[in-house]
C-alpha positions as CSV (number, residue, x, y, z in Angstrom):
1,M,49.3,66.3,-26.5
2,H,48.5,63.1,-28.1
3,K,46.2,60.0,-27.3
4,P,47.9,56.2,-27.7
5,D,44.5,56.2,-30.6
6,E,46.0,58.8,-32.4
7,I,49.7,57.8,-31.9
8,A,49.4,54.2,-33.1
9,T,46.5,54.9,-35.8
10,K,48.6,57.9,-37.6
11,L,52.2,56.0,-36.9
12,L,51.7,52.9,-36.9
13,G,48.8,52.4,-39.2
14,V,46.8,50.3,-37.0
15,P,44.4,50.5,-34.9
16,F,45.6,50.8,-30.8
17,E,43.9,47.4,-30.1
18,A,45.1,46.0,-33.0
19,L,48.7,46.0,-31.0
20,D,51.0,43.9,-29.1
21,E,51.3,45.1,-25.4
22,R,54.8,46.6,-26.5
23,A,53.4,47.9,-29.4
24,K,50.7,49.3,-26.6
25,K,53.5,50.1,-24.3
26,V,55.2,52.1,-26.6
27,A,52.6,54.1,-27.8
28,R,51.2,54.7,-24.1
29,H,55.0,56.2,-23.9
30,V,55.2,58.4,-27.3
31,A,51.6,60.3,-26.7
32,Q,52.2,60.5,-22.5
33,R,56.4,61.7,-24.2
34,T,57.5,59.4,-21.1
35,H,61.1,57.7,-21.4
36,I,60.8,54.0,-21.4
37,A,64.4,52.9,-22.0
38,R,65.7,51.5,-18.6
39,D,68.7,50.3,-16.7
40,I,68.2,46.3,-17.2
41,A,71.1,45.0,-15.9
42,K,68.8,46.2,-12.5
43,D,65.8,44.0,-13.2
44,L,68.1,40.9,-14.6
45,A,70.6,40.7,-11.4
46,A,67.7,40.5,-9.0
47,S,69.1,38.1,-6.3
48,P,69.4,34.6,-8.2
49,T,69.2,32.1,-6.0
50,R,72.4,29.8,-5.1
51,G,71.7,27.0,-8.0
52,Q,72.0,29.9,-9.9
53,R,74.6,31.5,-9.4
54,A,76.2,27.9,-8.8
55,A,76.0,27.4,-12.6
56,D,77.1,30.6,-13.4
57,A,80.2,30.3,-11.6
58,V,80.6,26.2,-13.3
59,A,79.5,28.1,-16.7
60,S,82.4,30.7,-16.2
61,F,84.7,28.6,-14.6
62,G,83.6,25.7,-17.0
63,G,84.8,27.8,-19.9
64,S,88.0,29.7,-19.2
65,W,92.2,28.8,-19.7
66,T,92.9,27.9,-16.3
67,F,89.9,24.8,-16.9
68,V,91.5,23.3,-19.5
69,G,95.3,24.0,-18.1
70,L,94.5,22.1,-14.6
71,F,91.8,19.8,-17.2
72,A,95.5,19.1,-19.8
73,A,97.6,19.0,-16.5
74,V,95.7,16.5,-13.8
75,M,95.8,14.5,-17.2
76,L,98.9,14.6,-18.0
77,G,99.1,14.0,-13.9
78,W,97.0,10.8,-14.5
79,V,99.2,9.4,-17.5
80,A,102.2,9.7,-16.2
81,M,101.4,8.6,-12.4
82,N,100.5,4.9,-14.0
83,A,104.1,5.1,-16.7
84,Y,106.0,5.9,-13.5
85,L,103.8,3.1,-11.3
86,L,104.0,0.6,-14.6
87,M,108.2,1.5,-14.8
88,S,109.3,0.5,-11.2
89,R,106.4,-1.7,-9.6
90,G,106.1,-3.7,-13.0
91,T,101.5,-2.5,-12.3
92,T,99.6,0.2,-12.9
93,F,95.8,1.6,-10.4
94,D,94.8,2.4,-13.9
95,P,96.4,0.5,-17.0
96,Y,96.4,1.0,-20.5
97,P,93.6,2.2,-21.9
98,Y,92.6,4.1,-19.2
99,I,89.3,2.9,-18.3
100,L,89.4,4.7,-15.1
101,L,90.5,7.7,-16.1
102,N,87.7,7.2,-19.0
103,L,85.0,6.8,-16.5
104,F,85.7,10.7,-14.4
105,L,85.7,12.3,-17.9
106,S,82.8,10.5,-17.9
107,M,80.9,11.7,-15.1
108,L,82.3,15.0,-14.9
109,A,80.9,15.7,-18.8
110,A,77.0,14.3,-17.6
111,I,77.6,16.2,-14.7
112,Q,79.5,19.2,-16.2
113,A,76.4,19.7,-18.9
114,P,73.7,20.0,-17.1
115,I,75.2,22.8,-15.0
116,I,75.9,24.9,-18.1
117,L,73.5,24.4,-20.1
118,M,71.8,25.5,-16.9
119,S,73.7,29.2,-17.3
120,Q,72.9,29.4,-21.0
121,N,69.6,29.7,-20.5
122,R,69.9,32.3,-18.1
123,Q,71.9,34.6,-20.4
124,S,69.6,33.6,-23.1
125,D,66.8,34.5,-21.2
126,K,69.2,37.7,-20.1
127,D,69.6,38.3,-23.9
128,R,65.9,38.0,-25.2
129,I,65.4,40.1,-21.9
130,S,67.1,42.9,-23.3
131,A,66.4,42.6,-27.2
132,E,62.5,43.2,-26.3
133,H,63.5,46.4,-24.0
134,D,66.1,47.6,-26.8
135,Y,63.0,46.5,-29.6
136,E,60.7,48.7,-27.6
137,V,63.8,51.8,-27.4
138,N,63.8,51.6,-30.7
139,L,60.6,52.0,-31.9
140,K,59.7,54.6,-30.0
141,A,62.6,56.2,-30.9
142,E,61.0,55.8,-34.8
143,L,57.8,57.2,-33.8
144,E,59.4,59.7,-32.2
145,I,61.0,60.8,-35.5
146,M,58.1,60.8,-37.8
147,L,56.5,63.2,-34.8
148,L,59.2,65.1,-35.7
149,H,59.1,64.8,-39.1
150,E,55.2,65.8,-39.4
151,K,56.3,69.0,-37.4
152,L,58.6,70.0,-38.6
153,D,56.9,69.9,-42.1
154,L,53.8,72.1,-40.3
155,L,57.1,74.7,-40.0
156,R,57.4,74.3,-43.2
157,E,54.6,75.0,-44.6
158,Q,53.1,78.1,-42.3
159,Q,57.1,79.2,-43.0
160,W,55.9,78.8,-46.8
161,N,51.6,80.7,-46.8
162,E,54.0,83.2,-44.8
163,L,56.9,83.6,-46.8
164,L,53.9,83.8,-50.4
165,Q,52.0,85.9,-48.2
166,I,54.8,88.9,-48.6
167,Q,55.2,88.3,-51.6
168,K,52.0,88.9,-52.5
169,E,52.0,92.2,-50.1
170,Q,55.7,93.0,-52.3
171,L,54.3,92.2,-55.6
172,T,51.2,94.8,-54.4
173,L,53.5,97.2,-53.0
174,L,55.4,96.8,-55.9
175,A,52.6,97.2,-58.1
176,A,51.6,100.2,-56.5
177,M,54.5,102.5,-56.5
178,A,54.6,101.1,-60.4
179,R,51.6,103.0,-61.0
180,A,52.6,105.8,-59.2
181,S,55.8,107.0,-60.2
182,R,54.4,106.8,-63.8
183,P,54.0,110.4,-65.4
184,P,49.3,111.1,-65.7
185,P,48.3,110.8,-69.2
């Protein structure tokens, strides 16, 4: 079994102490012949707070076609109601250019934007953790492949040496047979 120091020096070309924490972790896993892959979905799903769940729900709904459809329907209803009131009573509760509607839309955007940003930050953290885990798994796989290449090269060299030894023995036997088959002078 290899030691993390040997793995770092031989495969990564730097001393173990010079590695960052992720590379040290990978070198230890390679040396101990343990797996590094894990289900990070379990780590990331570890009981989000009520605010985080609410932010995710708002971001999910705010980025859906249902929200776009409802939003368009409310705006068309607002304009239609104002047009109806103008035609039937001669006055509206929100005359054109719909300042009250603009106020509501601005408040909705002011509230919705930071909530969506919170959800995006959480997703960004999840993506970063996932990318770090992918890096560790890929580095370990690369190191394991390098070790396998080393083993194959060693096996091939041993086989060549054995074949050369067998060939020498065969040549010796052939030479002895050739001498034995010659008639004496």
